[in-house]
C-alpha positions as CSV (number, residue, x, y, z in Angstrom):
1,X,-0.1,-0.2,-0.3
2,X,2.7,2.4,0.6
3,X,3.7,2.2,-2.5
4,X,0.6,2.3,-4.6
5,X,0.3,6.1,-2.4
6,X,4.0,7.5,-3.2
7,X,3.0,6.3,-6.8
8,X,2.2,9.8,-8.5
9,X,1.2,8.3,-11.9
10,X,-1.9,8.0,-13.0
11,X,-2.6,4.6,-13.8
12,X,-0.8,3.2,-10.4
13,X,-2.1,5.8,-7.9
14,X,-4.9,4.0,-5.8
15,X,-7.1,7.0,-6.1
16,X,-7.7,7.6,-10.1
17,X,-9.9,4.7,-9.6
18,X,-12.6,6.4,-7.5
19,X,-15.1,8.1,-8.1
20,X,-14.3,10.4,-5.2
21,X,-11.0,10.1,-4.6
22,X,-10.8,13.1,-2.5
23,X,-13.3,11.4,-0.1
24,X,-10.9,8.2,-0.8
25,X,-8.3,10.2,0.3
26,X,-10.0,11.8,3.6
27,X,-11.4,8.2,4.4
28,X,-7.7,6.8,4.7
29,X,-6.4,9.6,6.4
30,X,-8.9,9.3,9.0
31,X,-8.5,5.3,9.9
32,X,-4.9,5.6,9.8
33,X,-5.2,8.2,12.7
34,X,-7.4,5.3,14.5
35,X,-4.6,2.6,13.5
36,X,-1.7,4.6,15.3
37,X,-4.3,5.7,17.9
38,X,-4.8,2.4,18.7
39,X,-1.4,0.5,18.2
40,X,1.4,2.8,19.1
41,X,4.3,0.2,17.0
42,X,2.4,1.2,13.7
43,X,1.9,4.9,15.0
44,X,5.0,6.5,12.5
45,X,4.5,4.7,9.9
46,X,0.8,5.4,9.8
47,X,2.1,9.3,10.7
48,X,4.2,9.2,7.4
49,X,1.4,7.6,5.5
50,X,-0.7,10.9,7.0
51,X,1.8,13.3,5.9
52,X,1.6,11.8,2.4
53,X,-2.2,11.5,2.2
54,X,-2.3,15.1,3.4
55,X,-0.5,16.5,0.9
56,X,-2.1,14.8,-2.0
57,X,-5.2,16.0,-0.5
58,X,-4.1,19.6,-1.0
59,X,-2.6,19.0,-4.6
60,X,-6.0,17.9,-4.9
61,X,-7.7,20.6,-4.1
62,X,-5.2,22.9,-5.6
63,X,-5.7,21.4,-8.8
64,X,-9.5,21.8,-9.3
65,X,-10.6,25.2,-11.2
66,X,-14.4,25.1,-10.0
67,X,-15.5,25.8,-6.9
68,X,-18.4,24.1,-7.4
69,X,-17.4,21.1,-8.2
70,X,-15.4,21.1,-5.3
71,X,-18.2,21.4,-3.1
72,X,-20.1,18.6,-4.9
73,X,-17.0,16.7,-4.3
74,X,-16.4,17.6,-0.5
75,X,-20.7,16.9,0.2
76,X,-21.0,13.8,-1.0
77,X,-21.8,11.3,1.2
78,X,-20.1,7.4,1.4
79,X,-22.6,4.6,2.6
80,X,-22.4,5.5,5.9
81,X,-23.5,9.0,5.3
82,X,-20.6,11.0,6.4
83,X,-19.3,13.8,4.0
84,X,-15.6,14.8,3.3
85,X,-16.0,17.5,6.1
């Protein structure tokens, strides 16, 4: 998984095949945070991955030109009814 996150090519990145990559990145960030809290031995690796995901989230947000599209993506809900915010 580490290699799939660090790979910035479109065909190899795990987020490029998602309908809402921003939501997936936010959920992965949250998941890594929960893992780091529960398992202290994994906290260093999780924090490294969280930093990489955070940079990708910022890069994705800055690359979006249309604020209406970004608003729609941020408010789109997952199967649990949660949005990216």
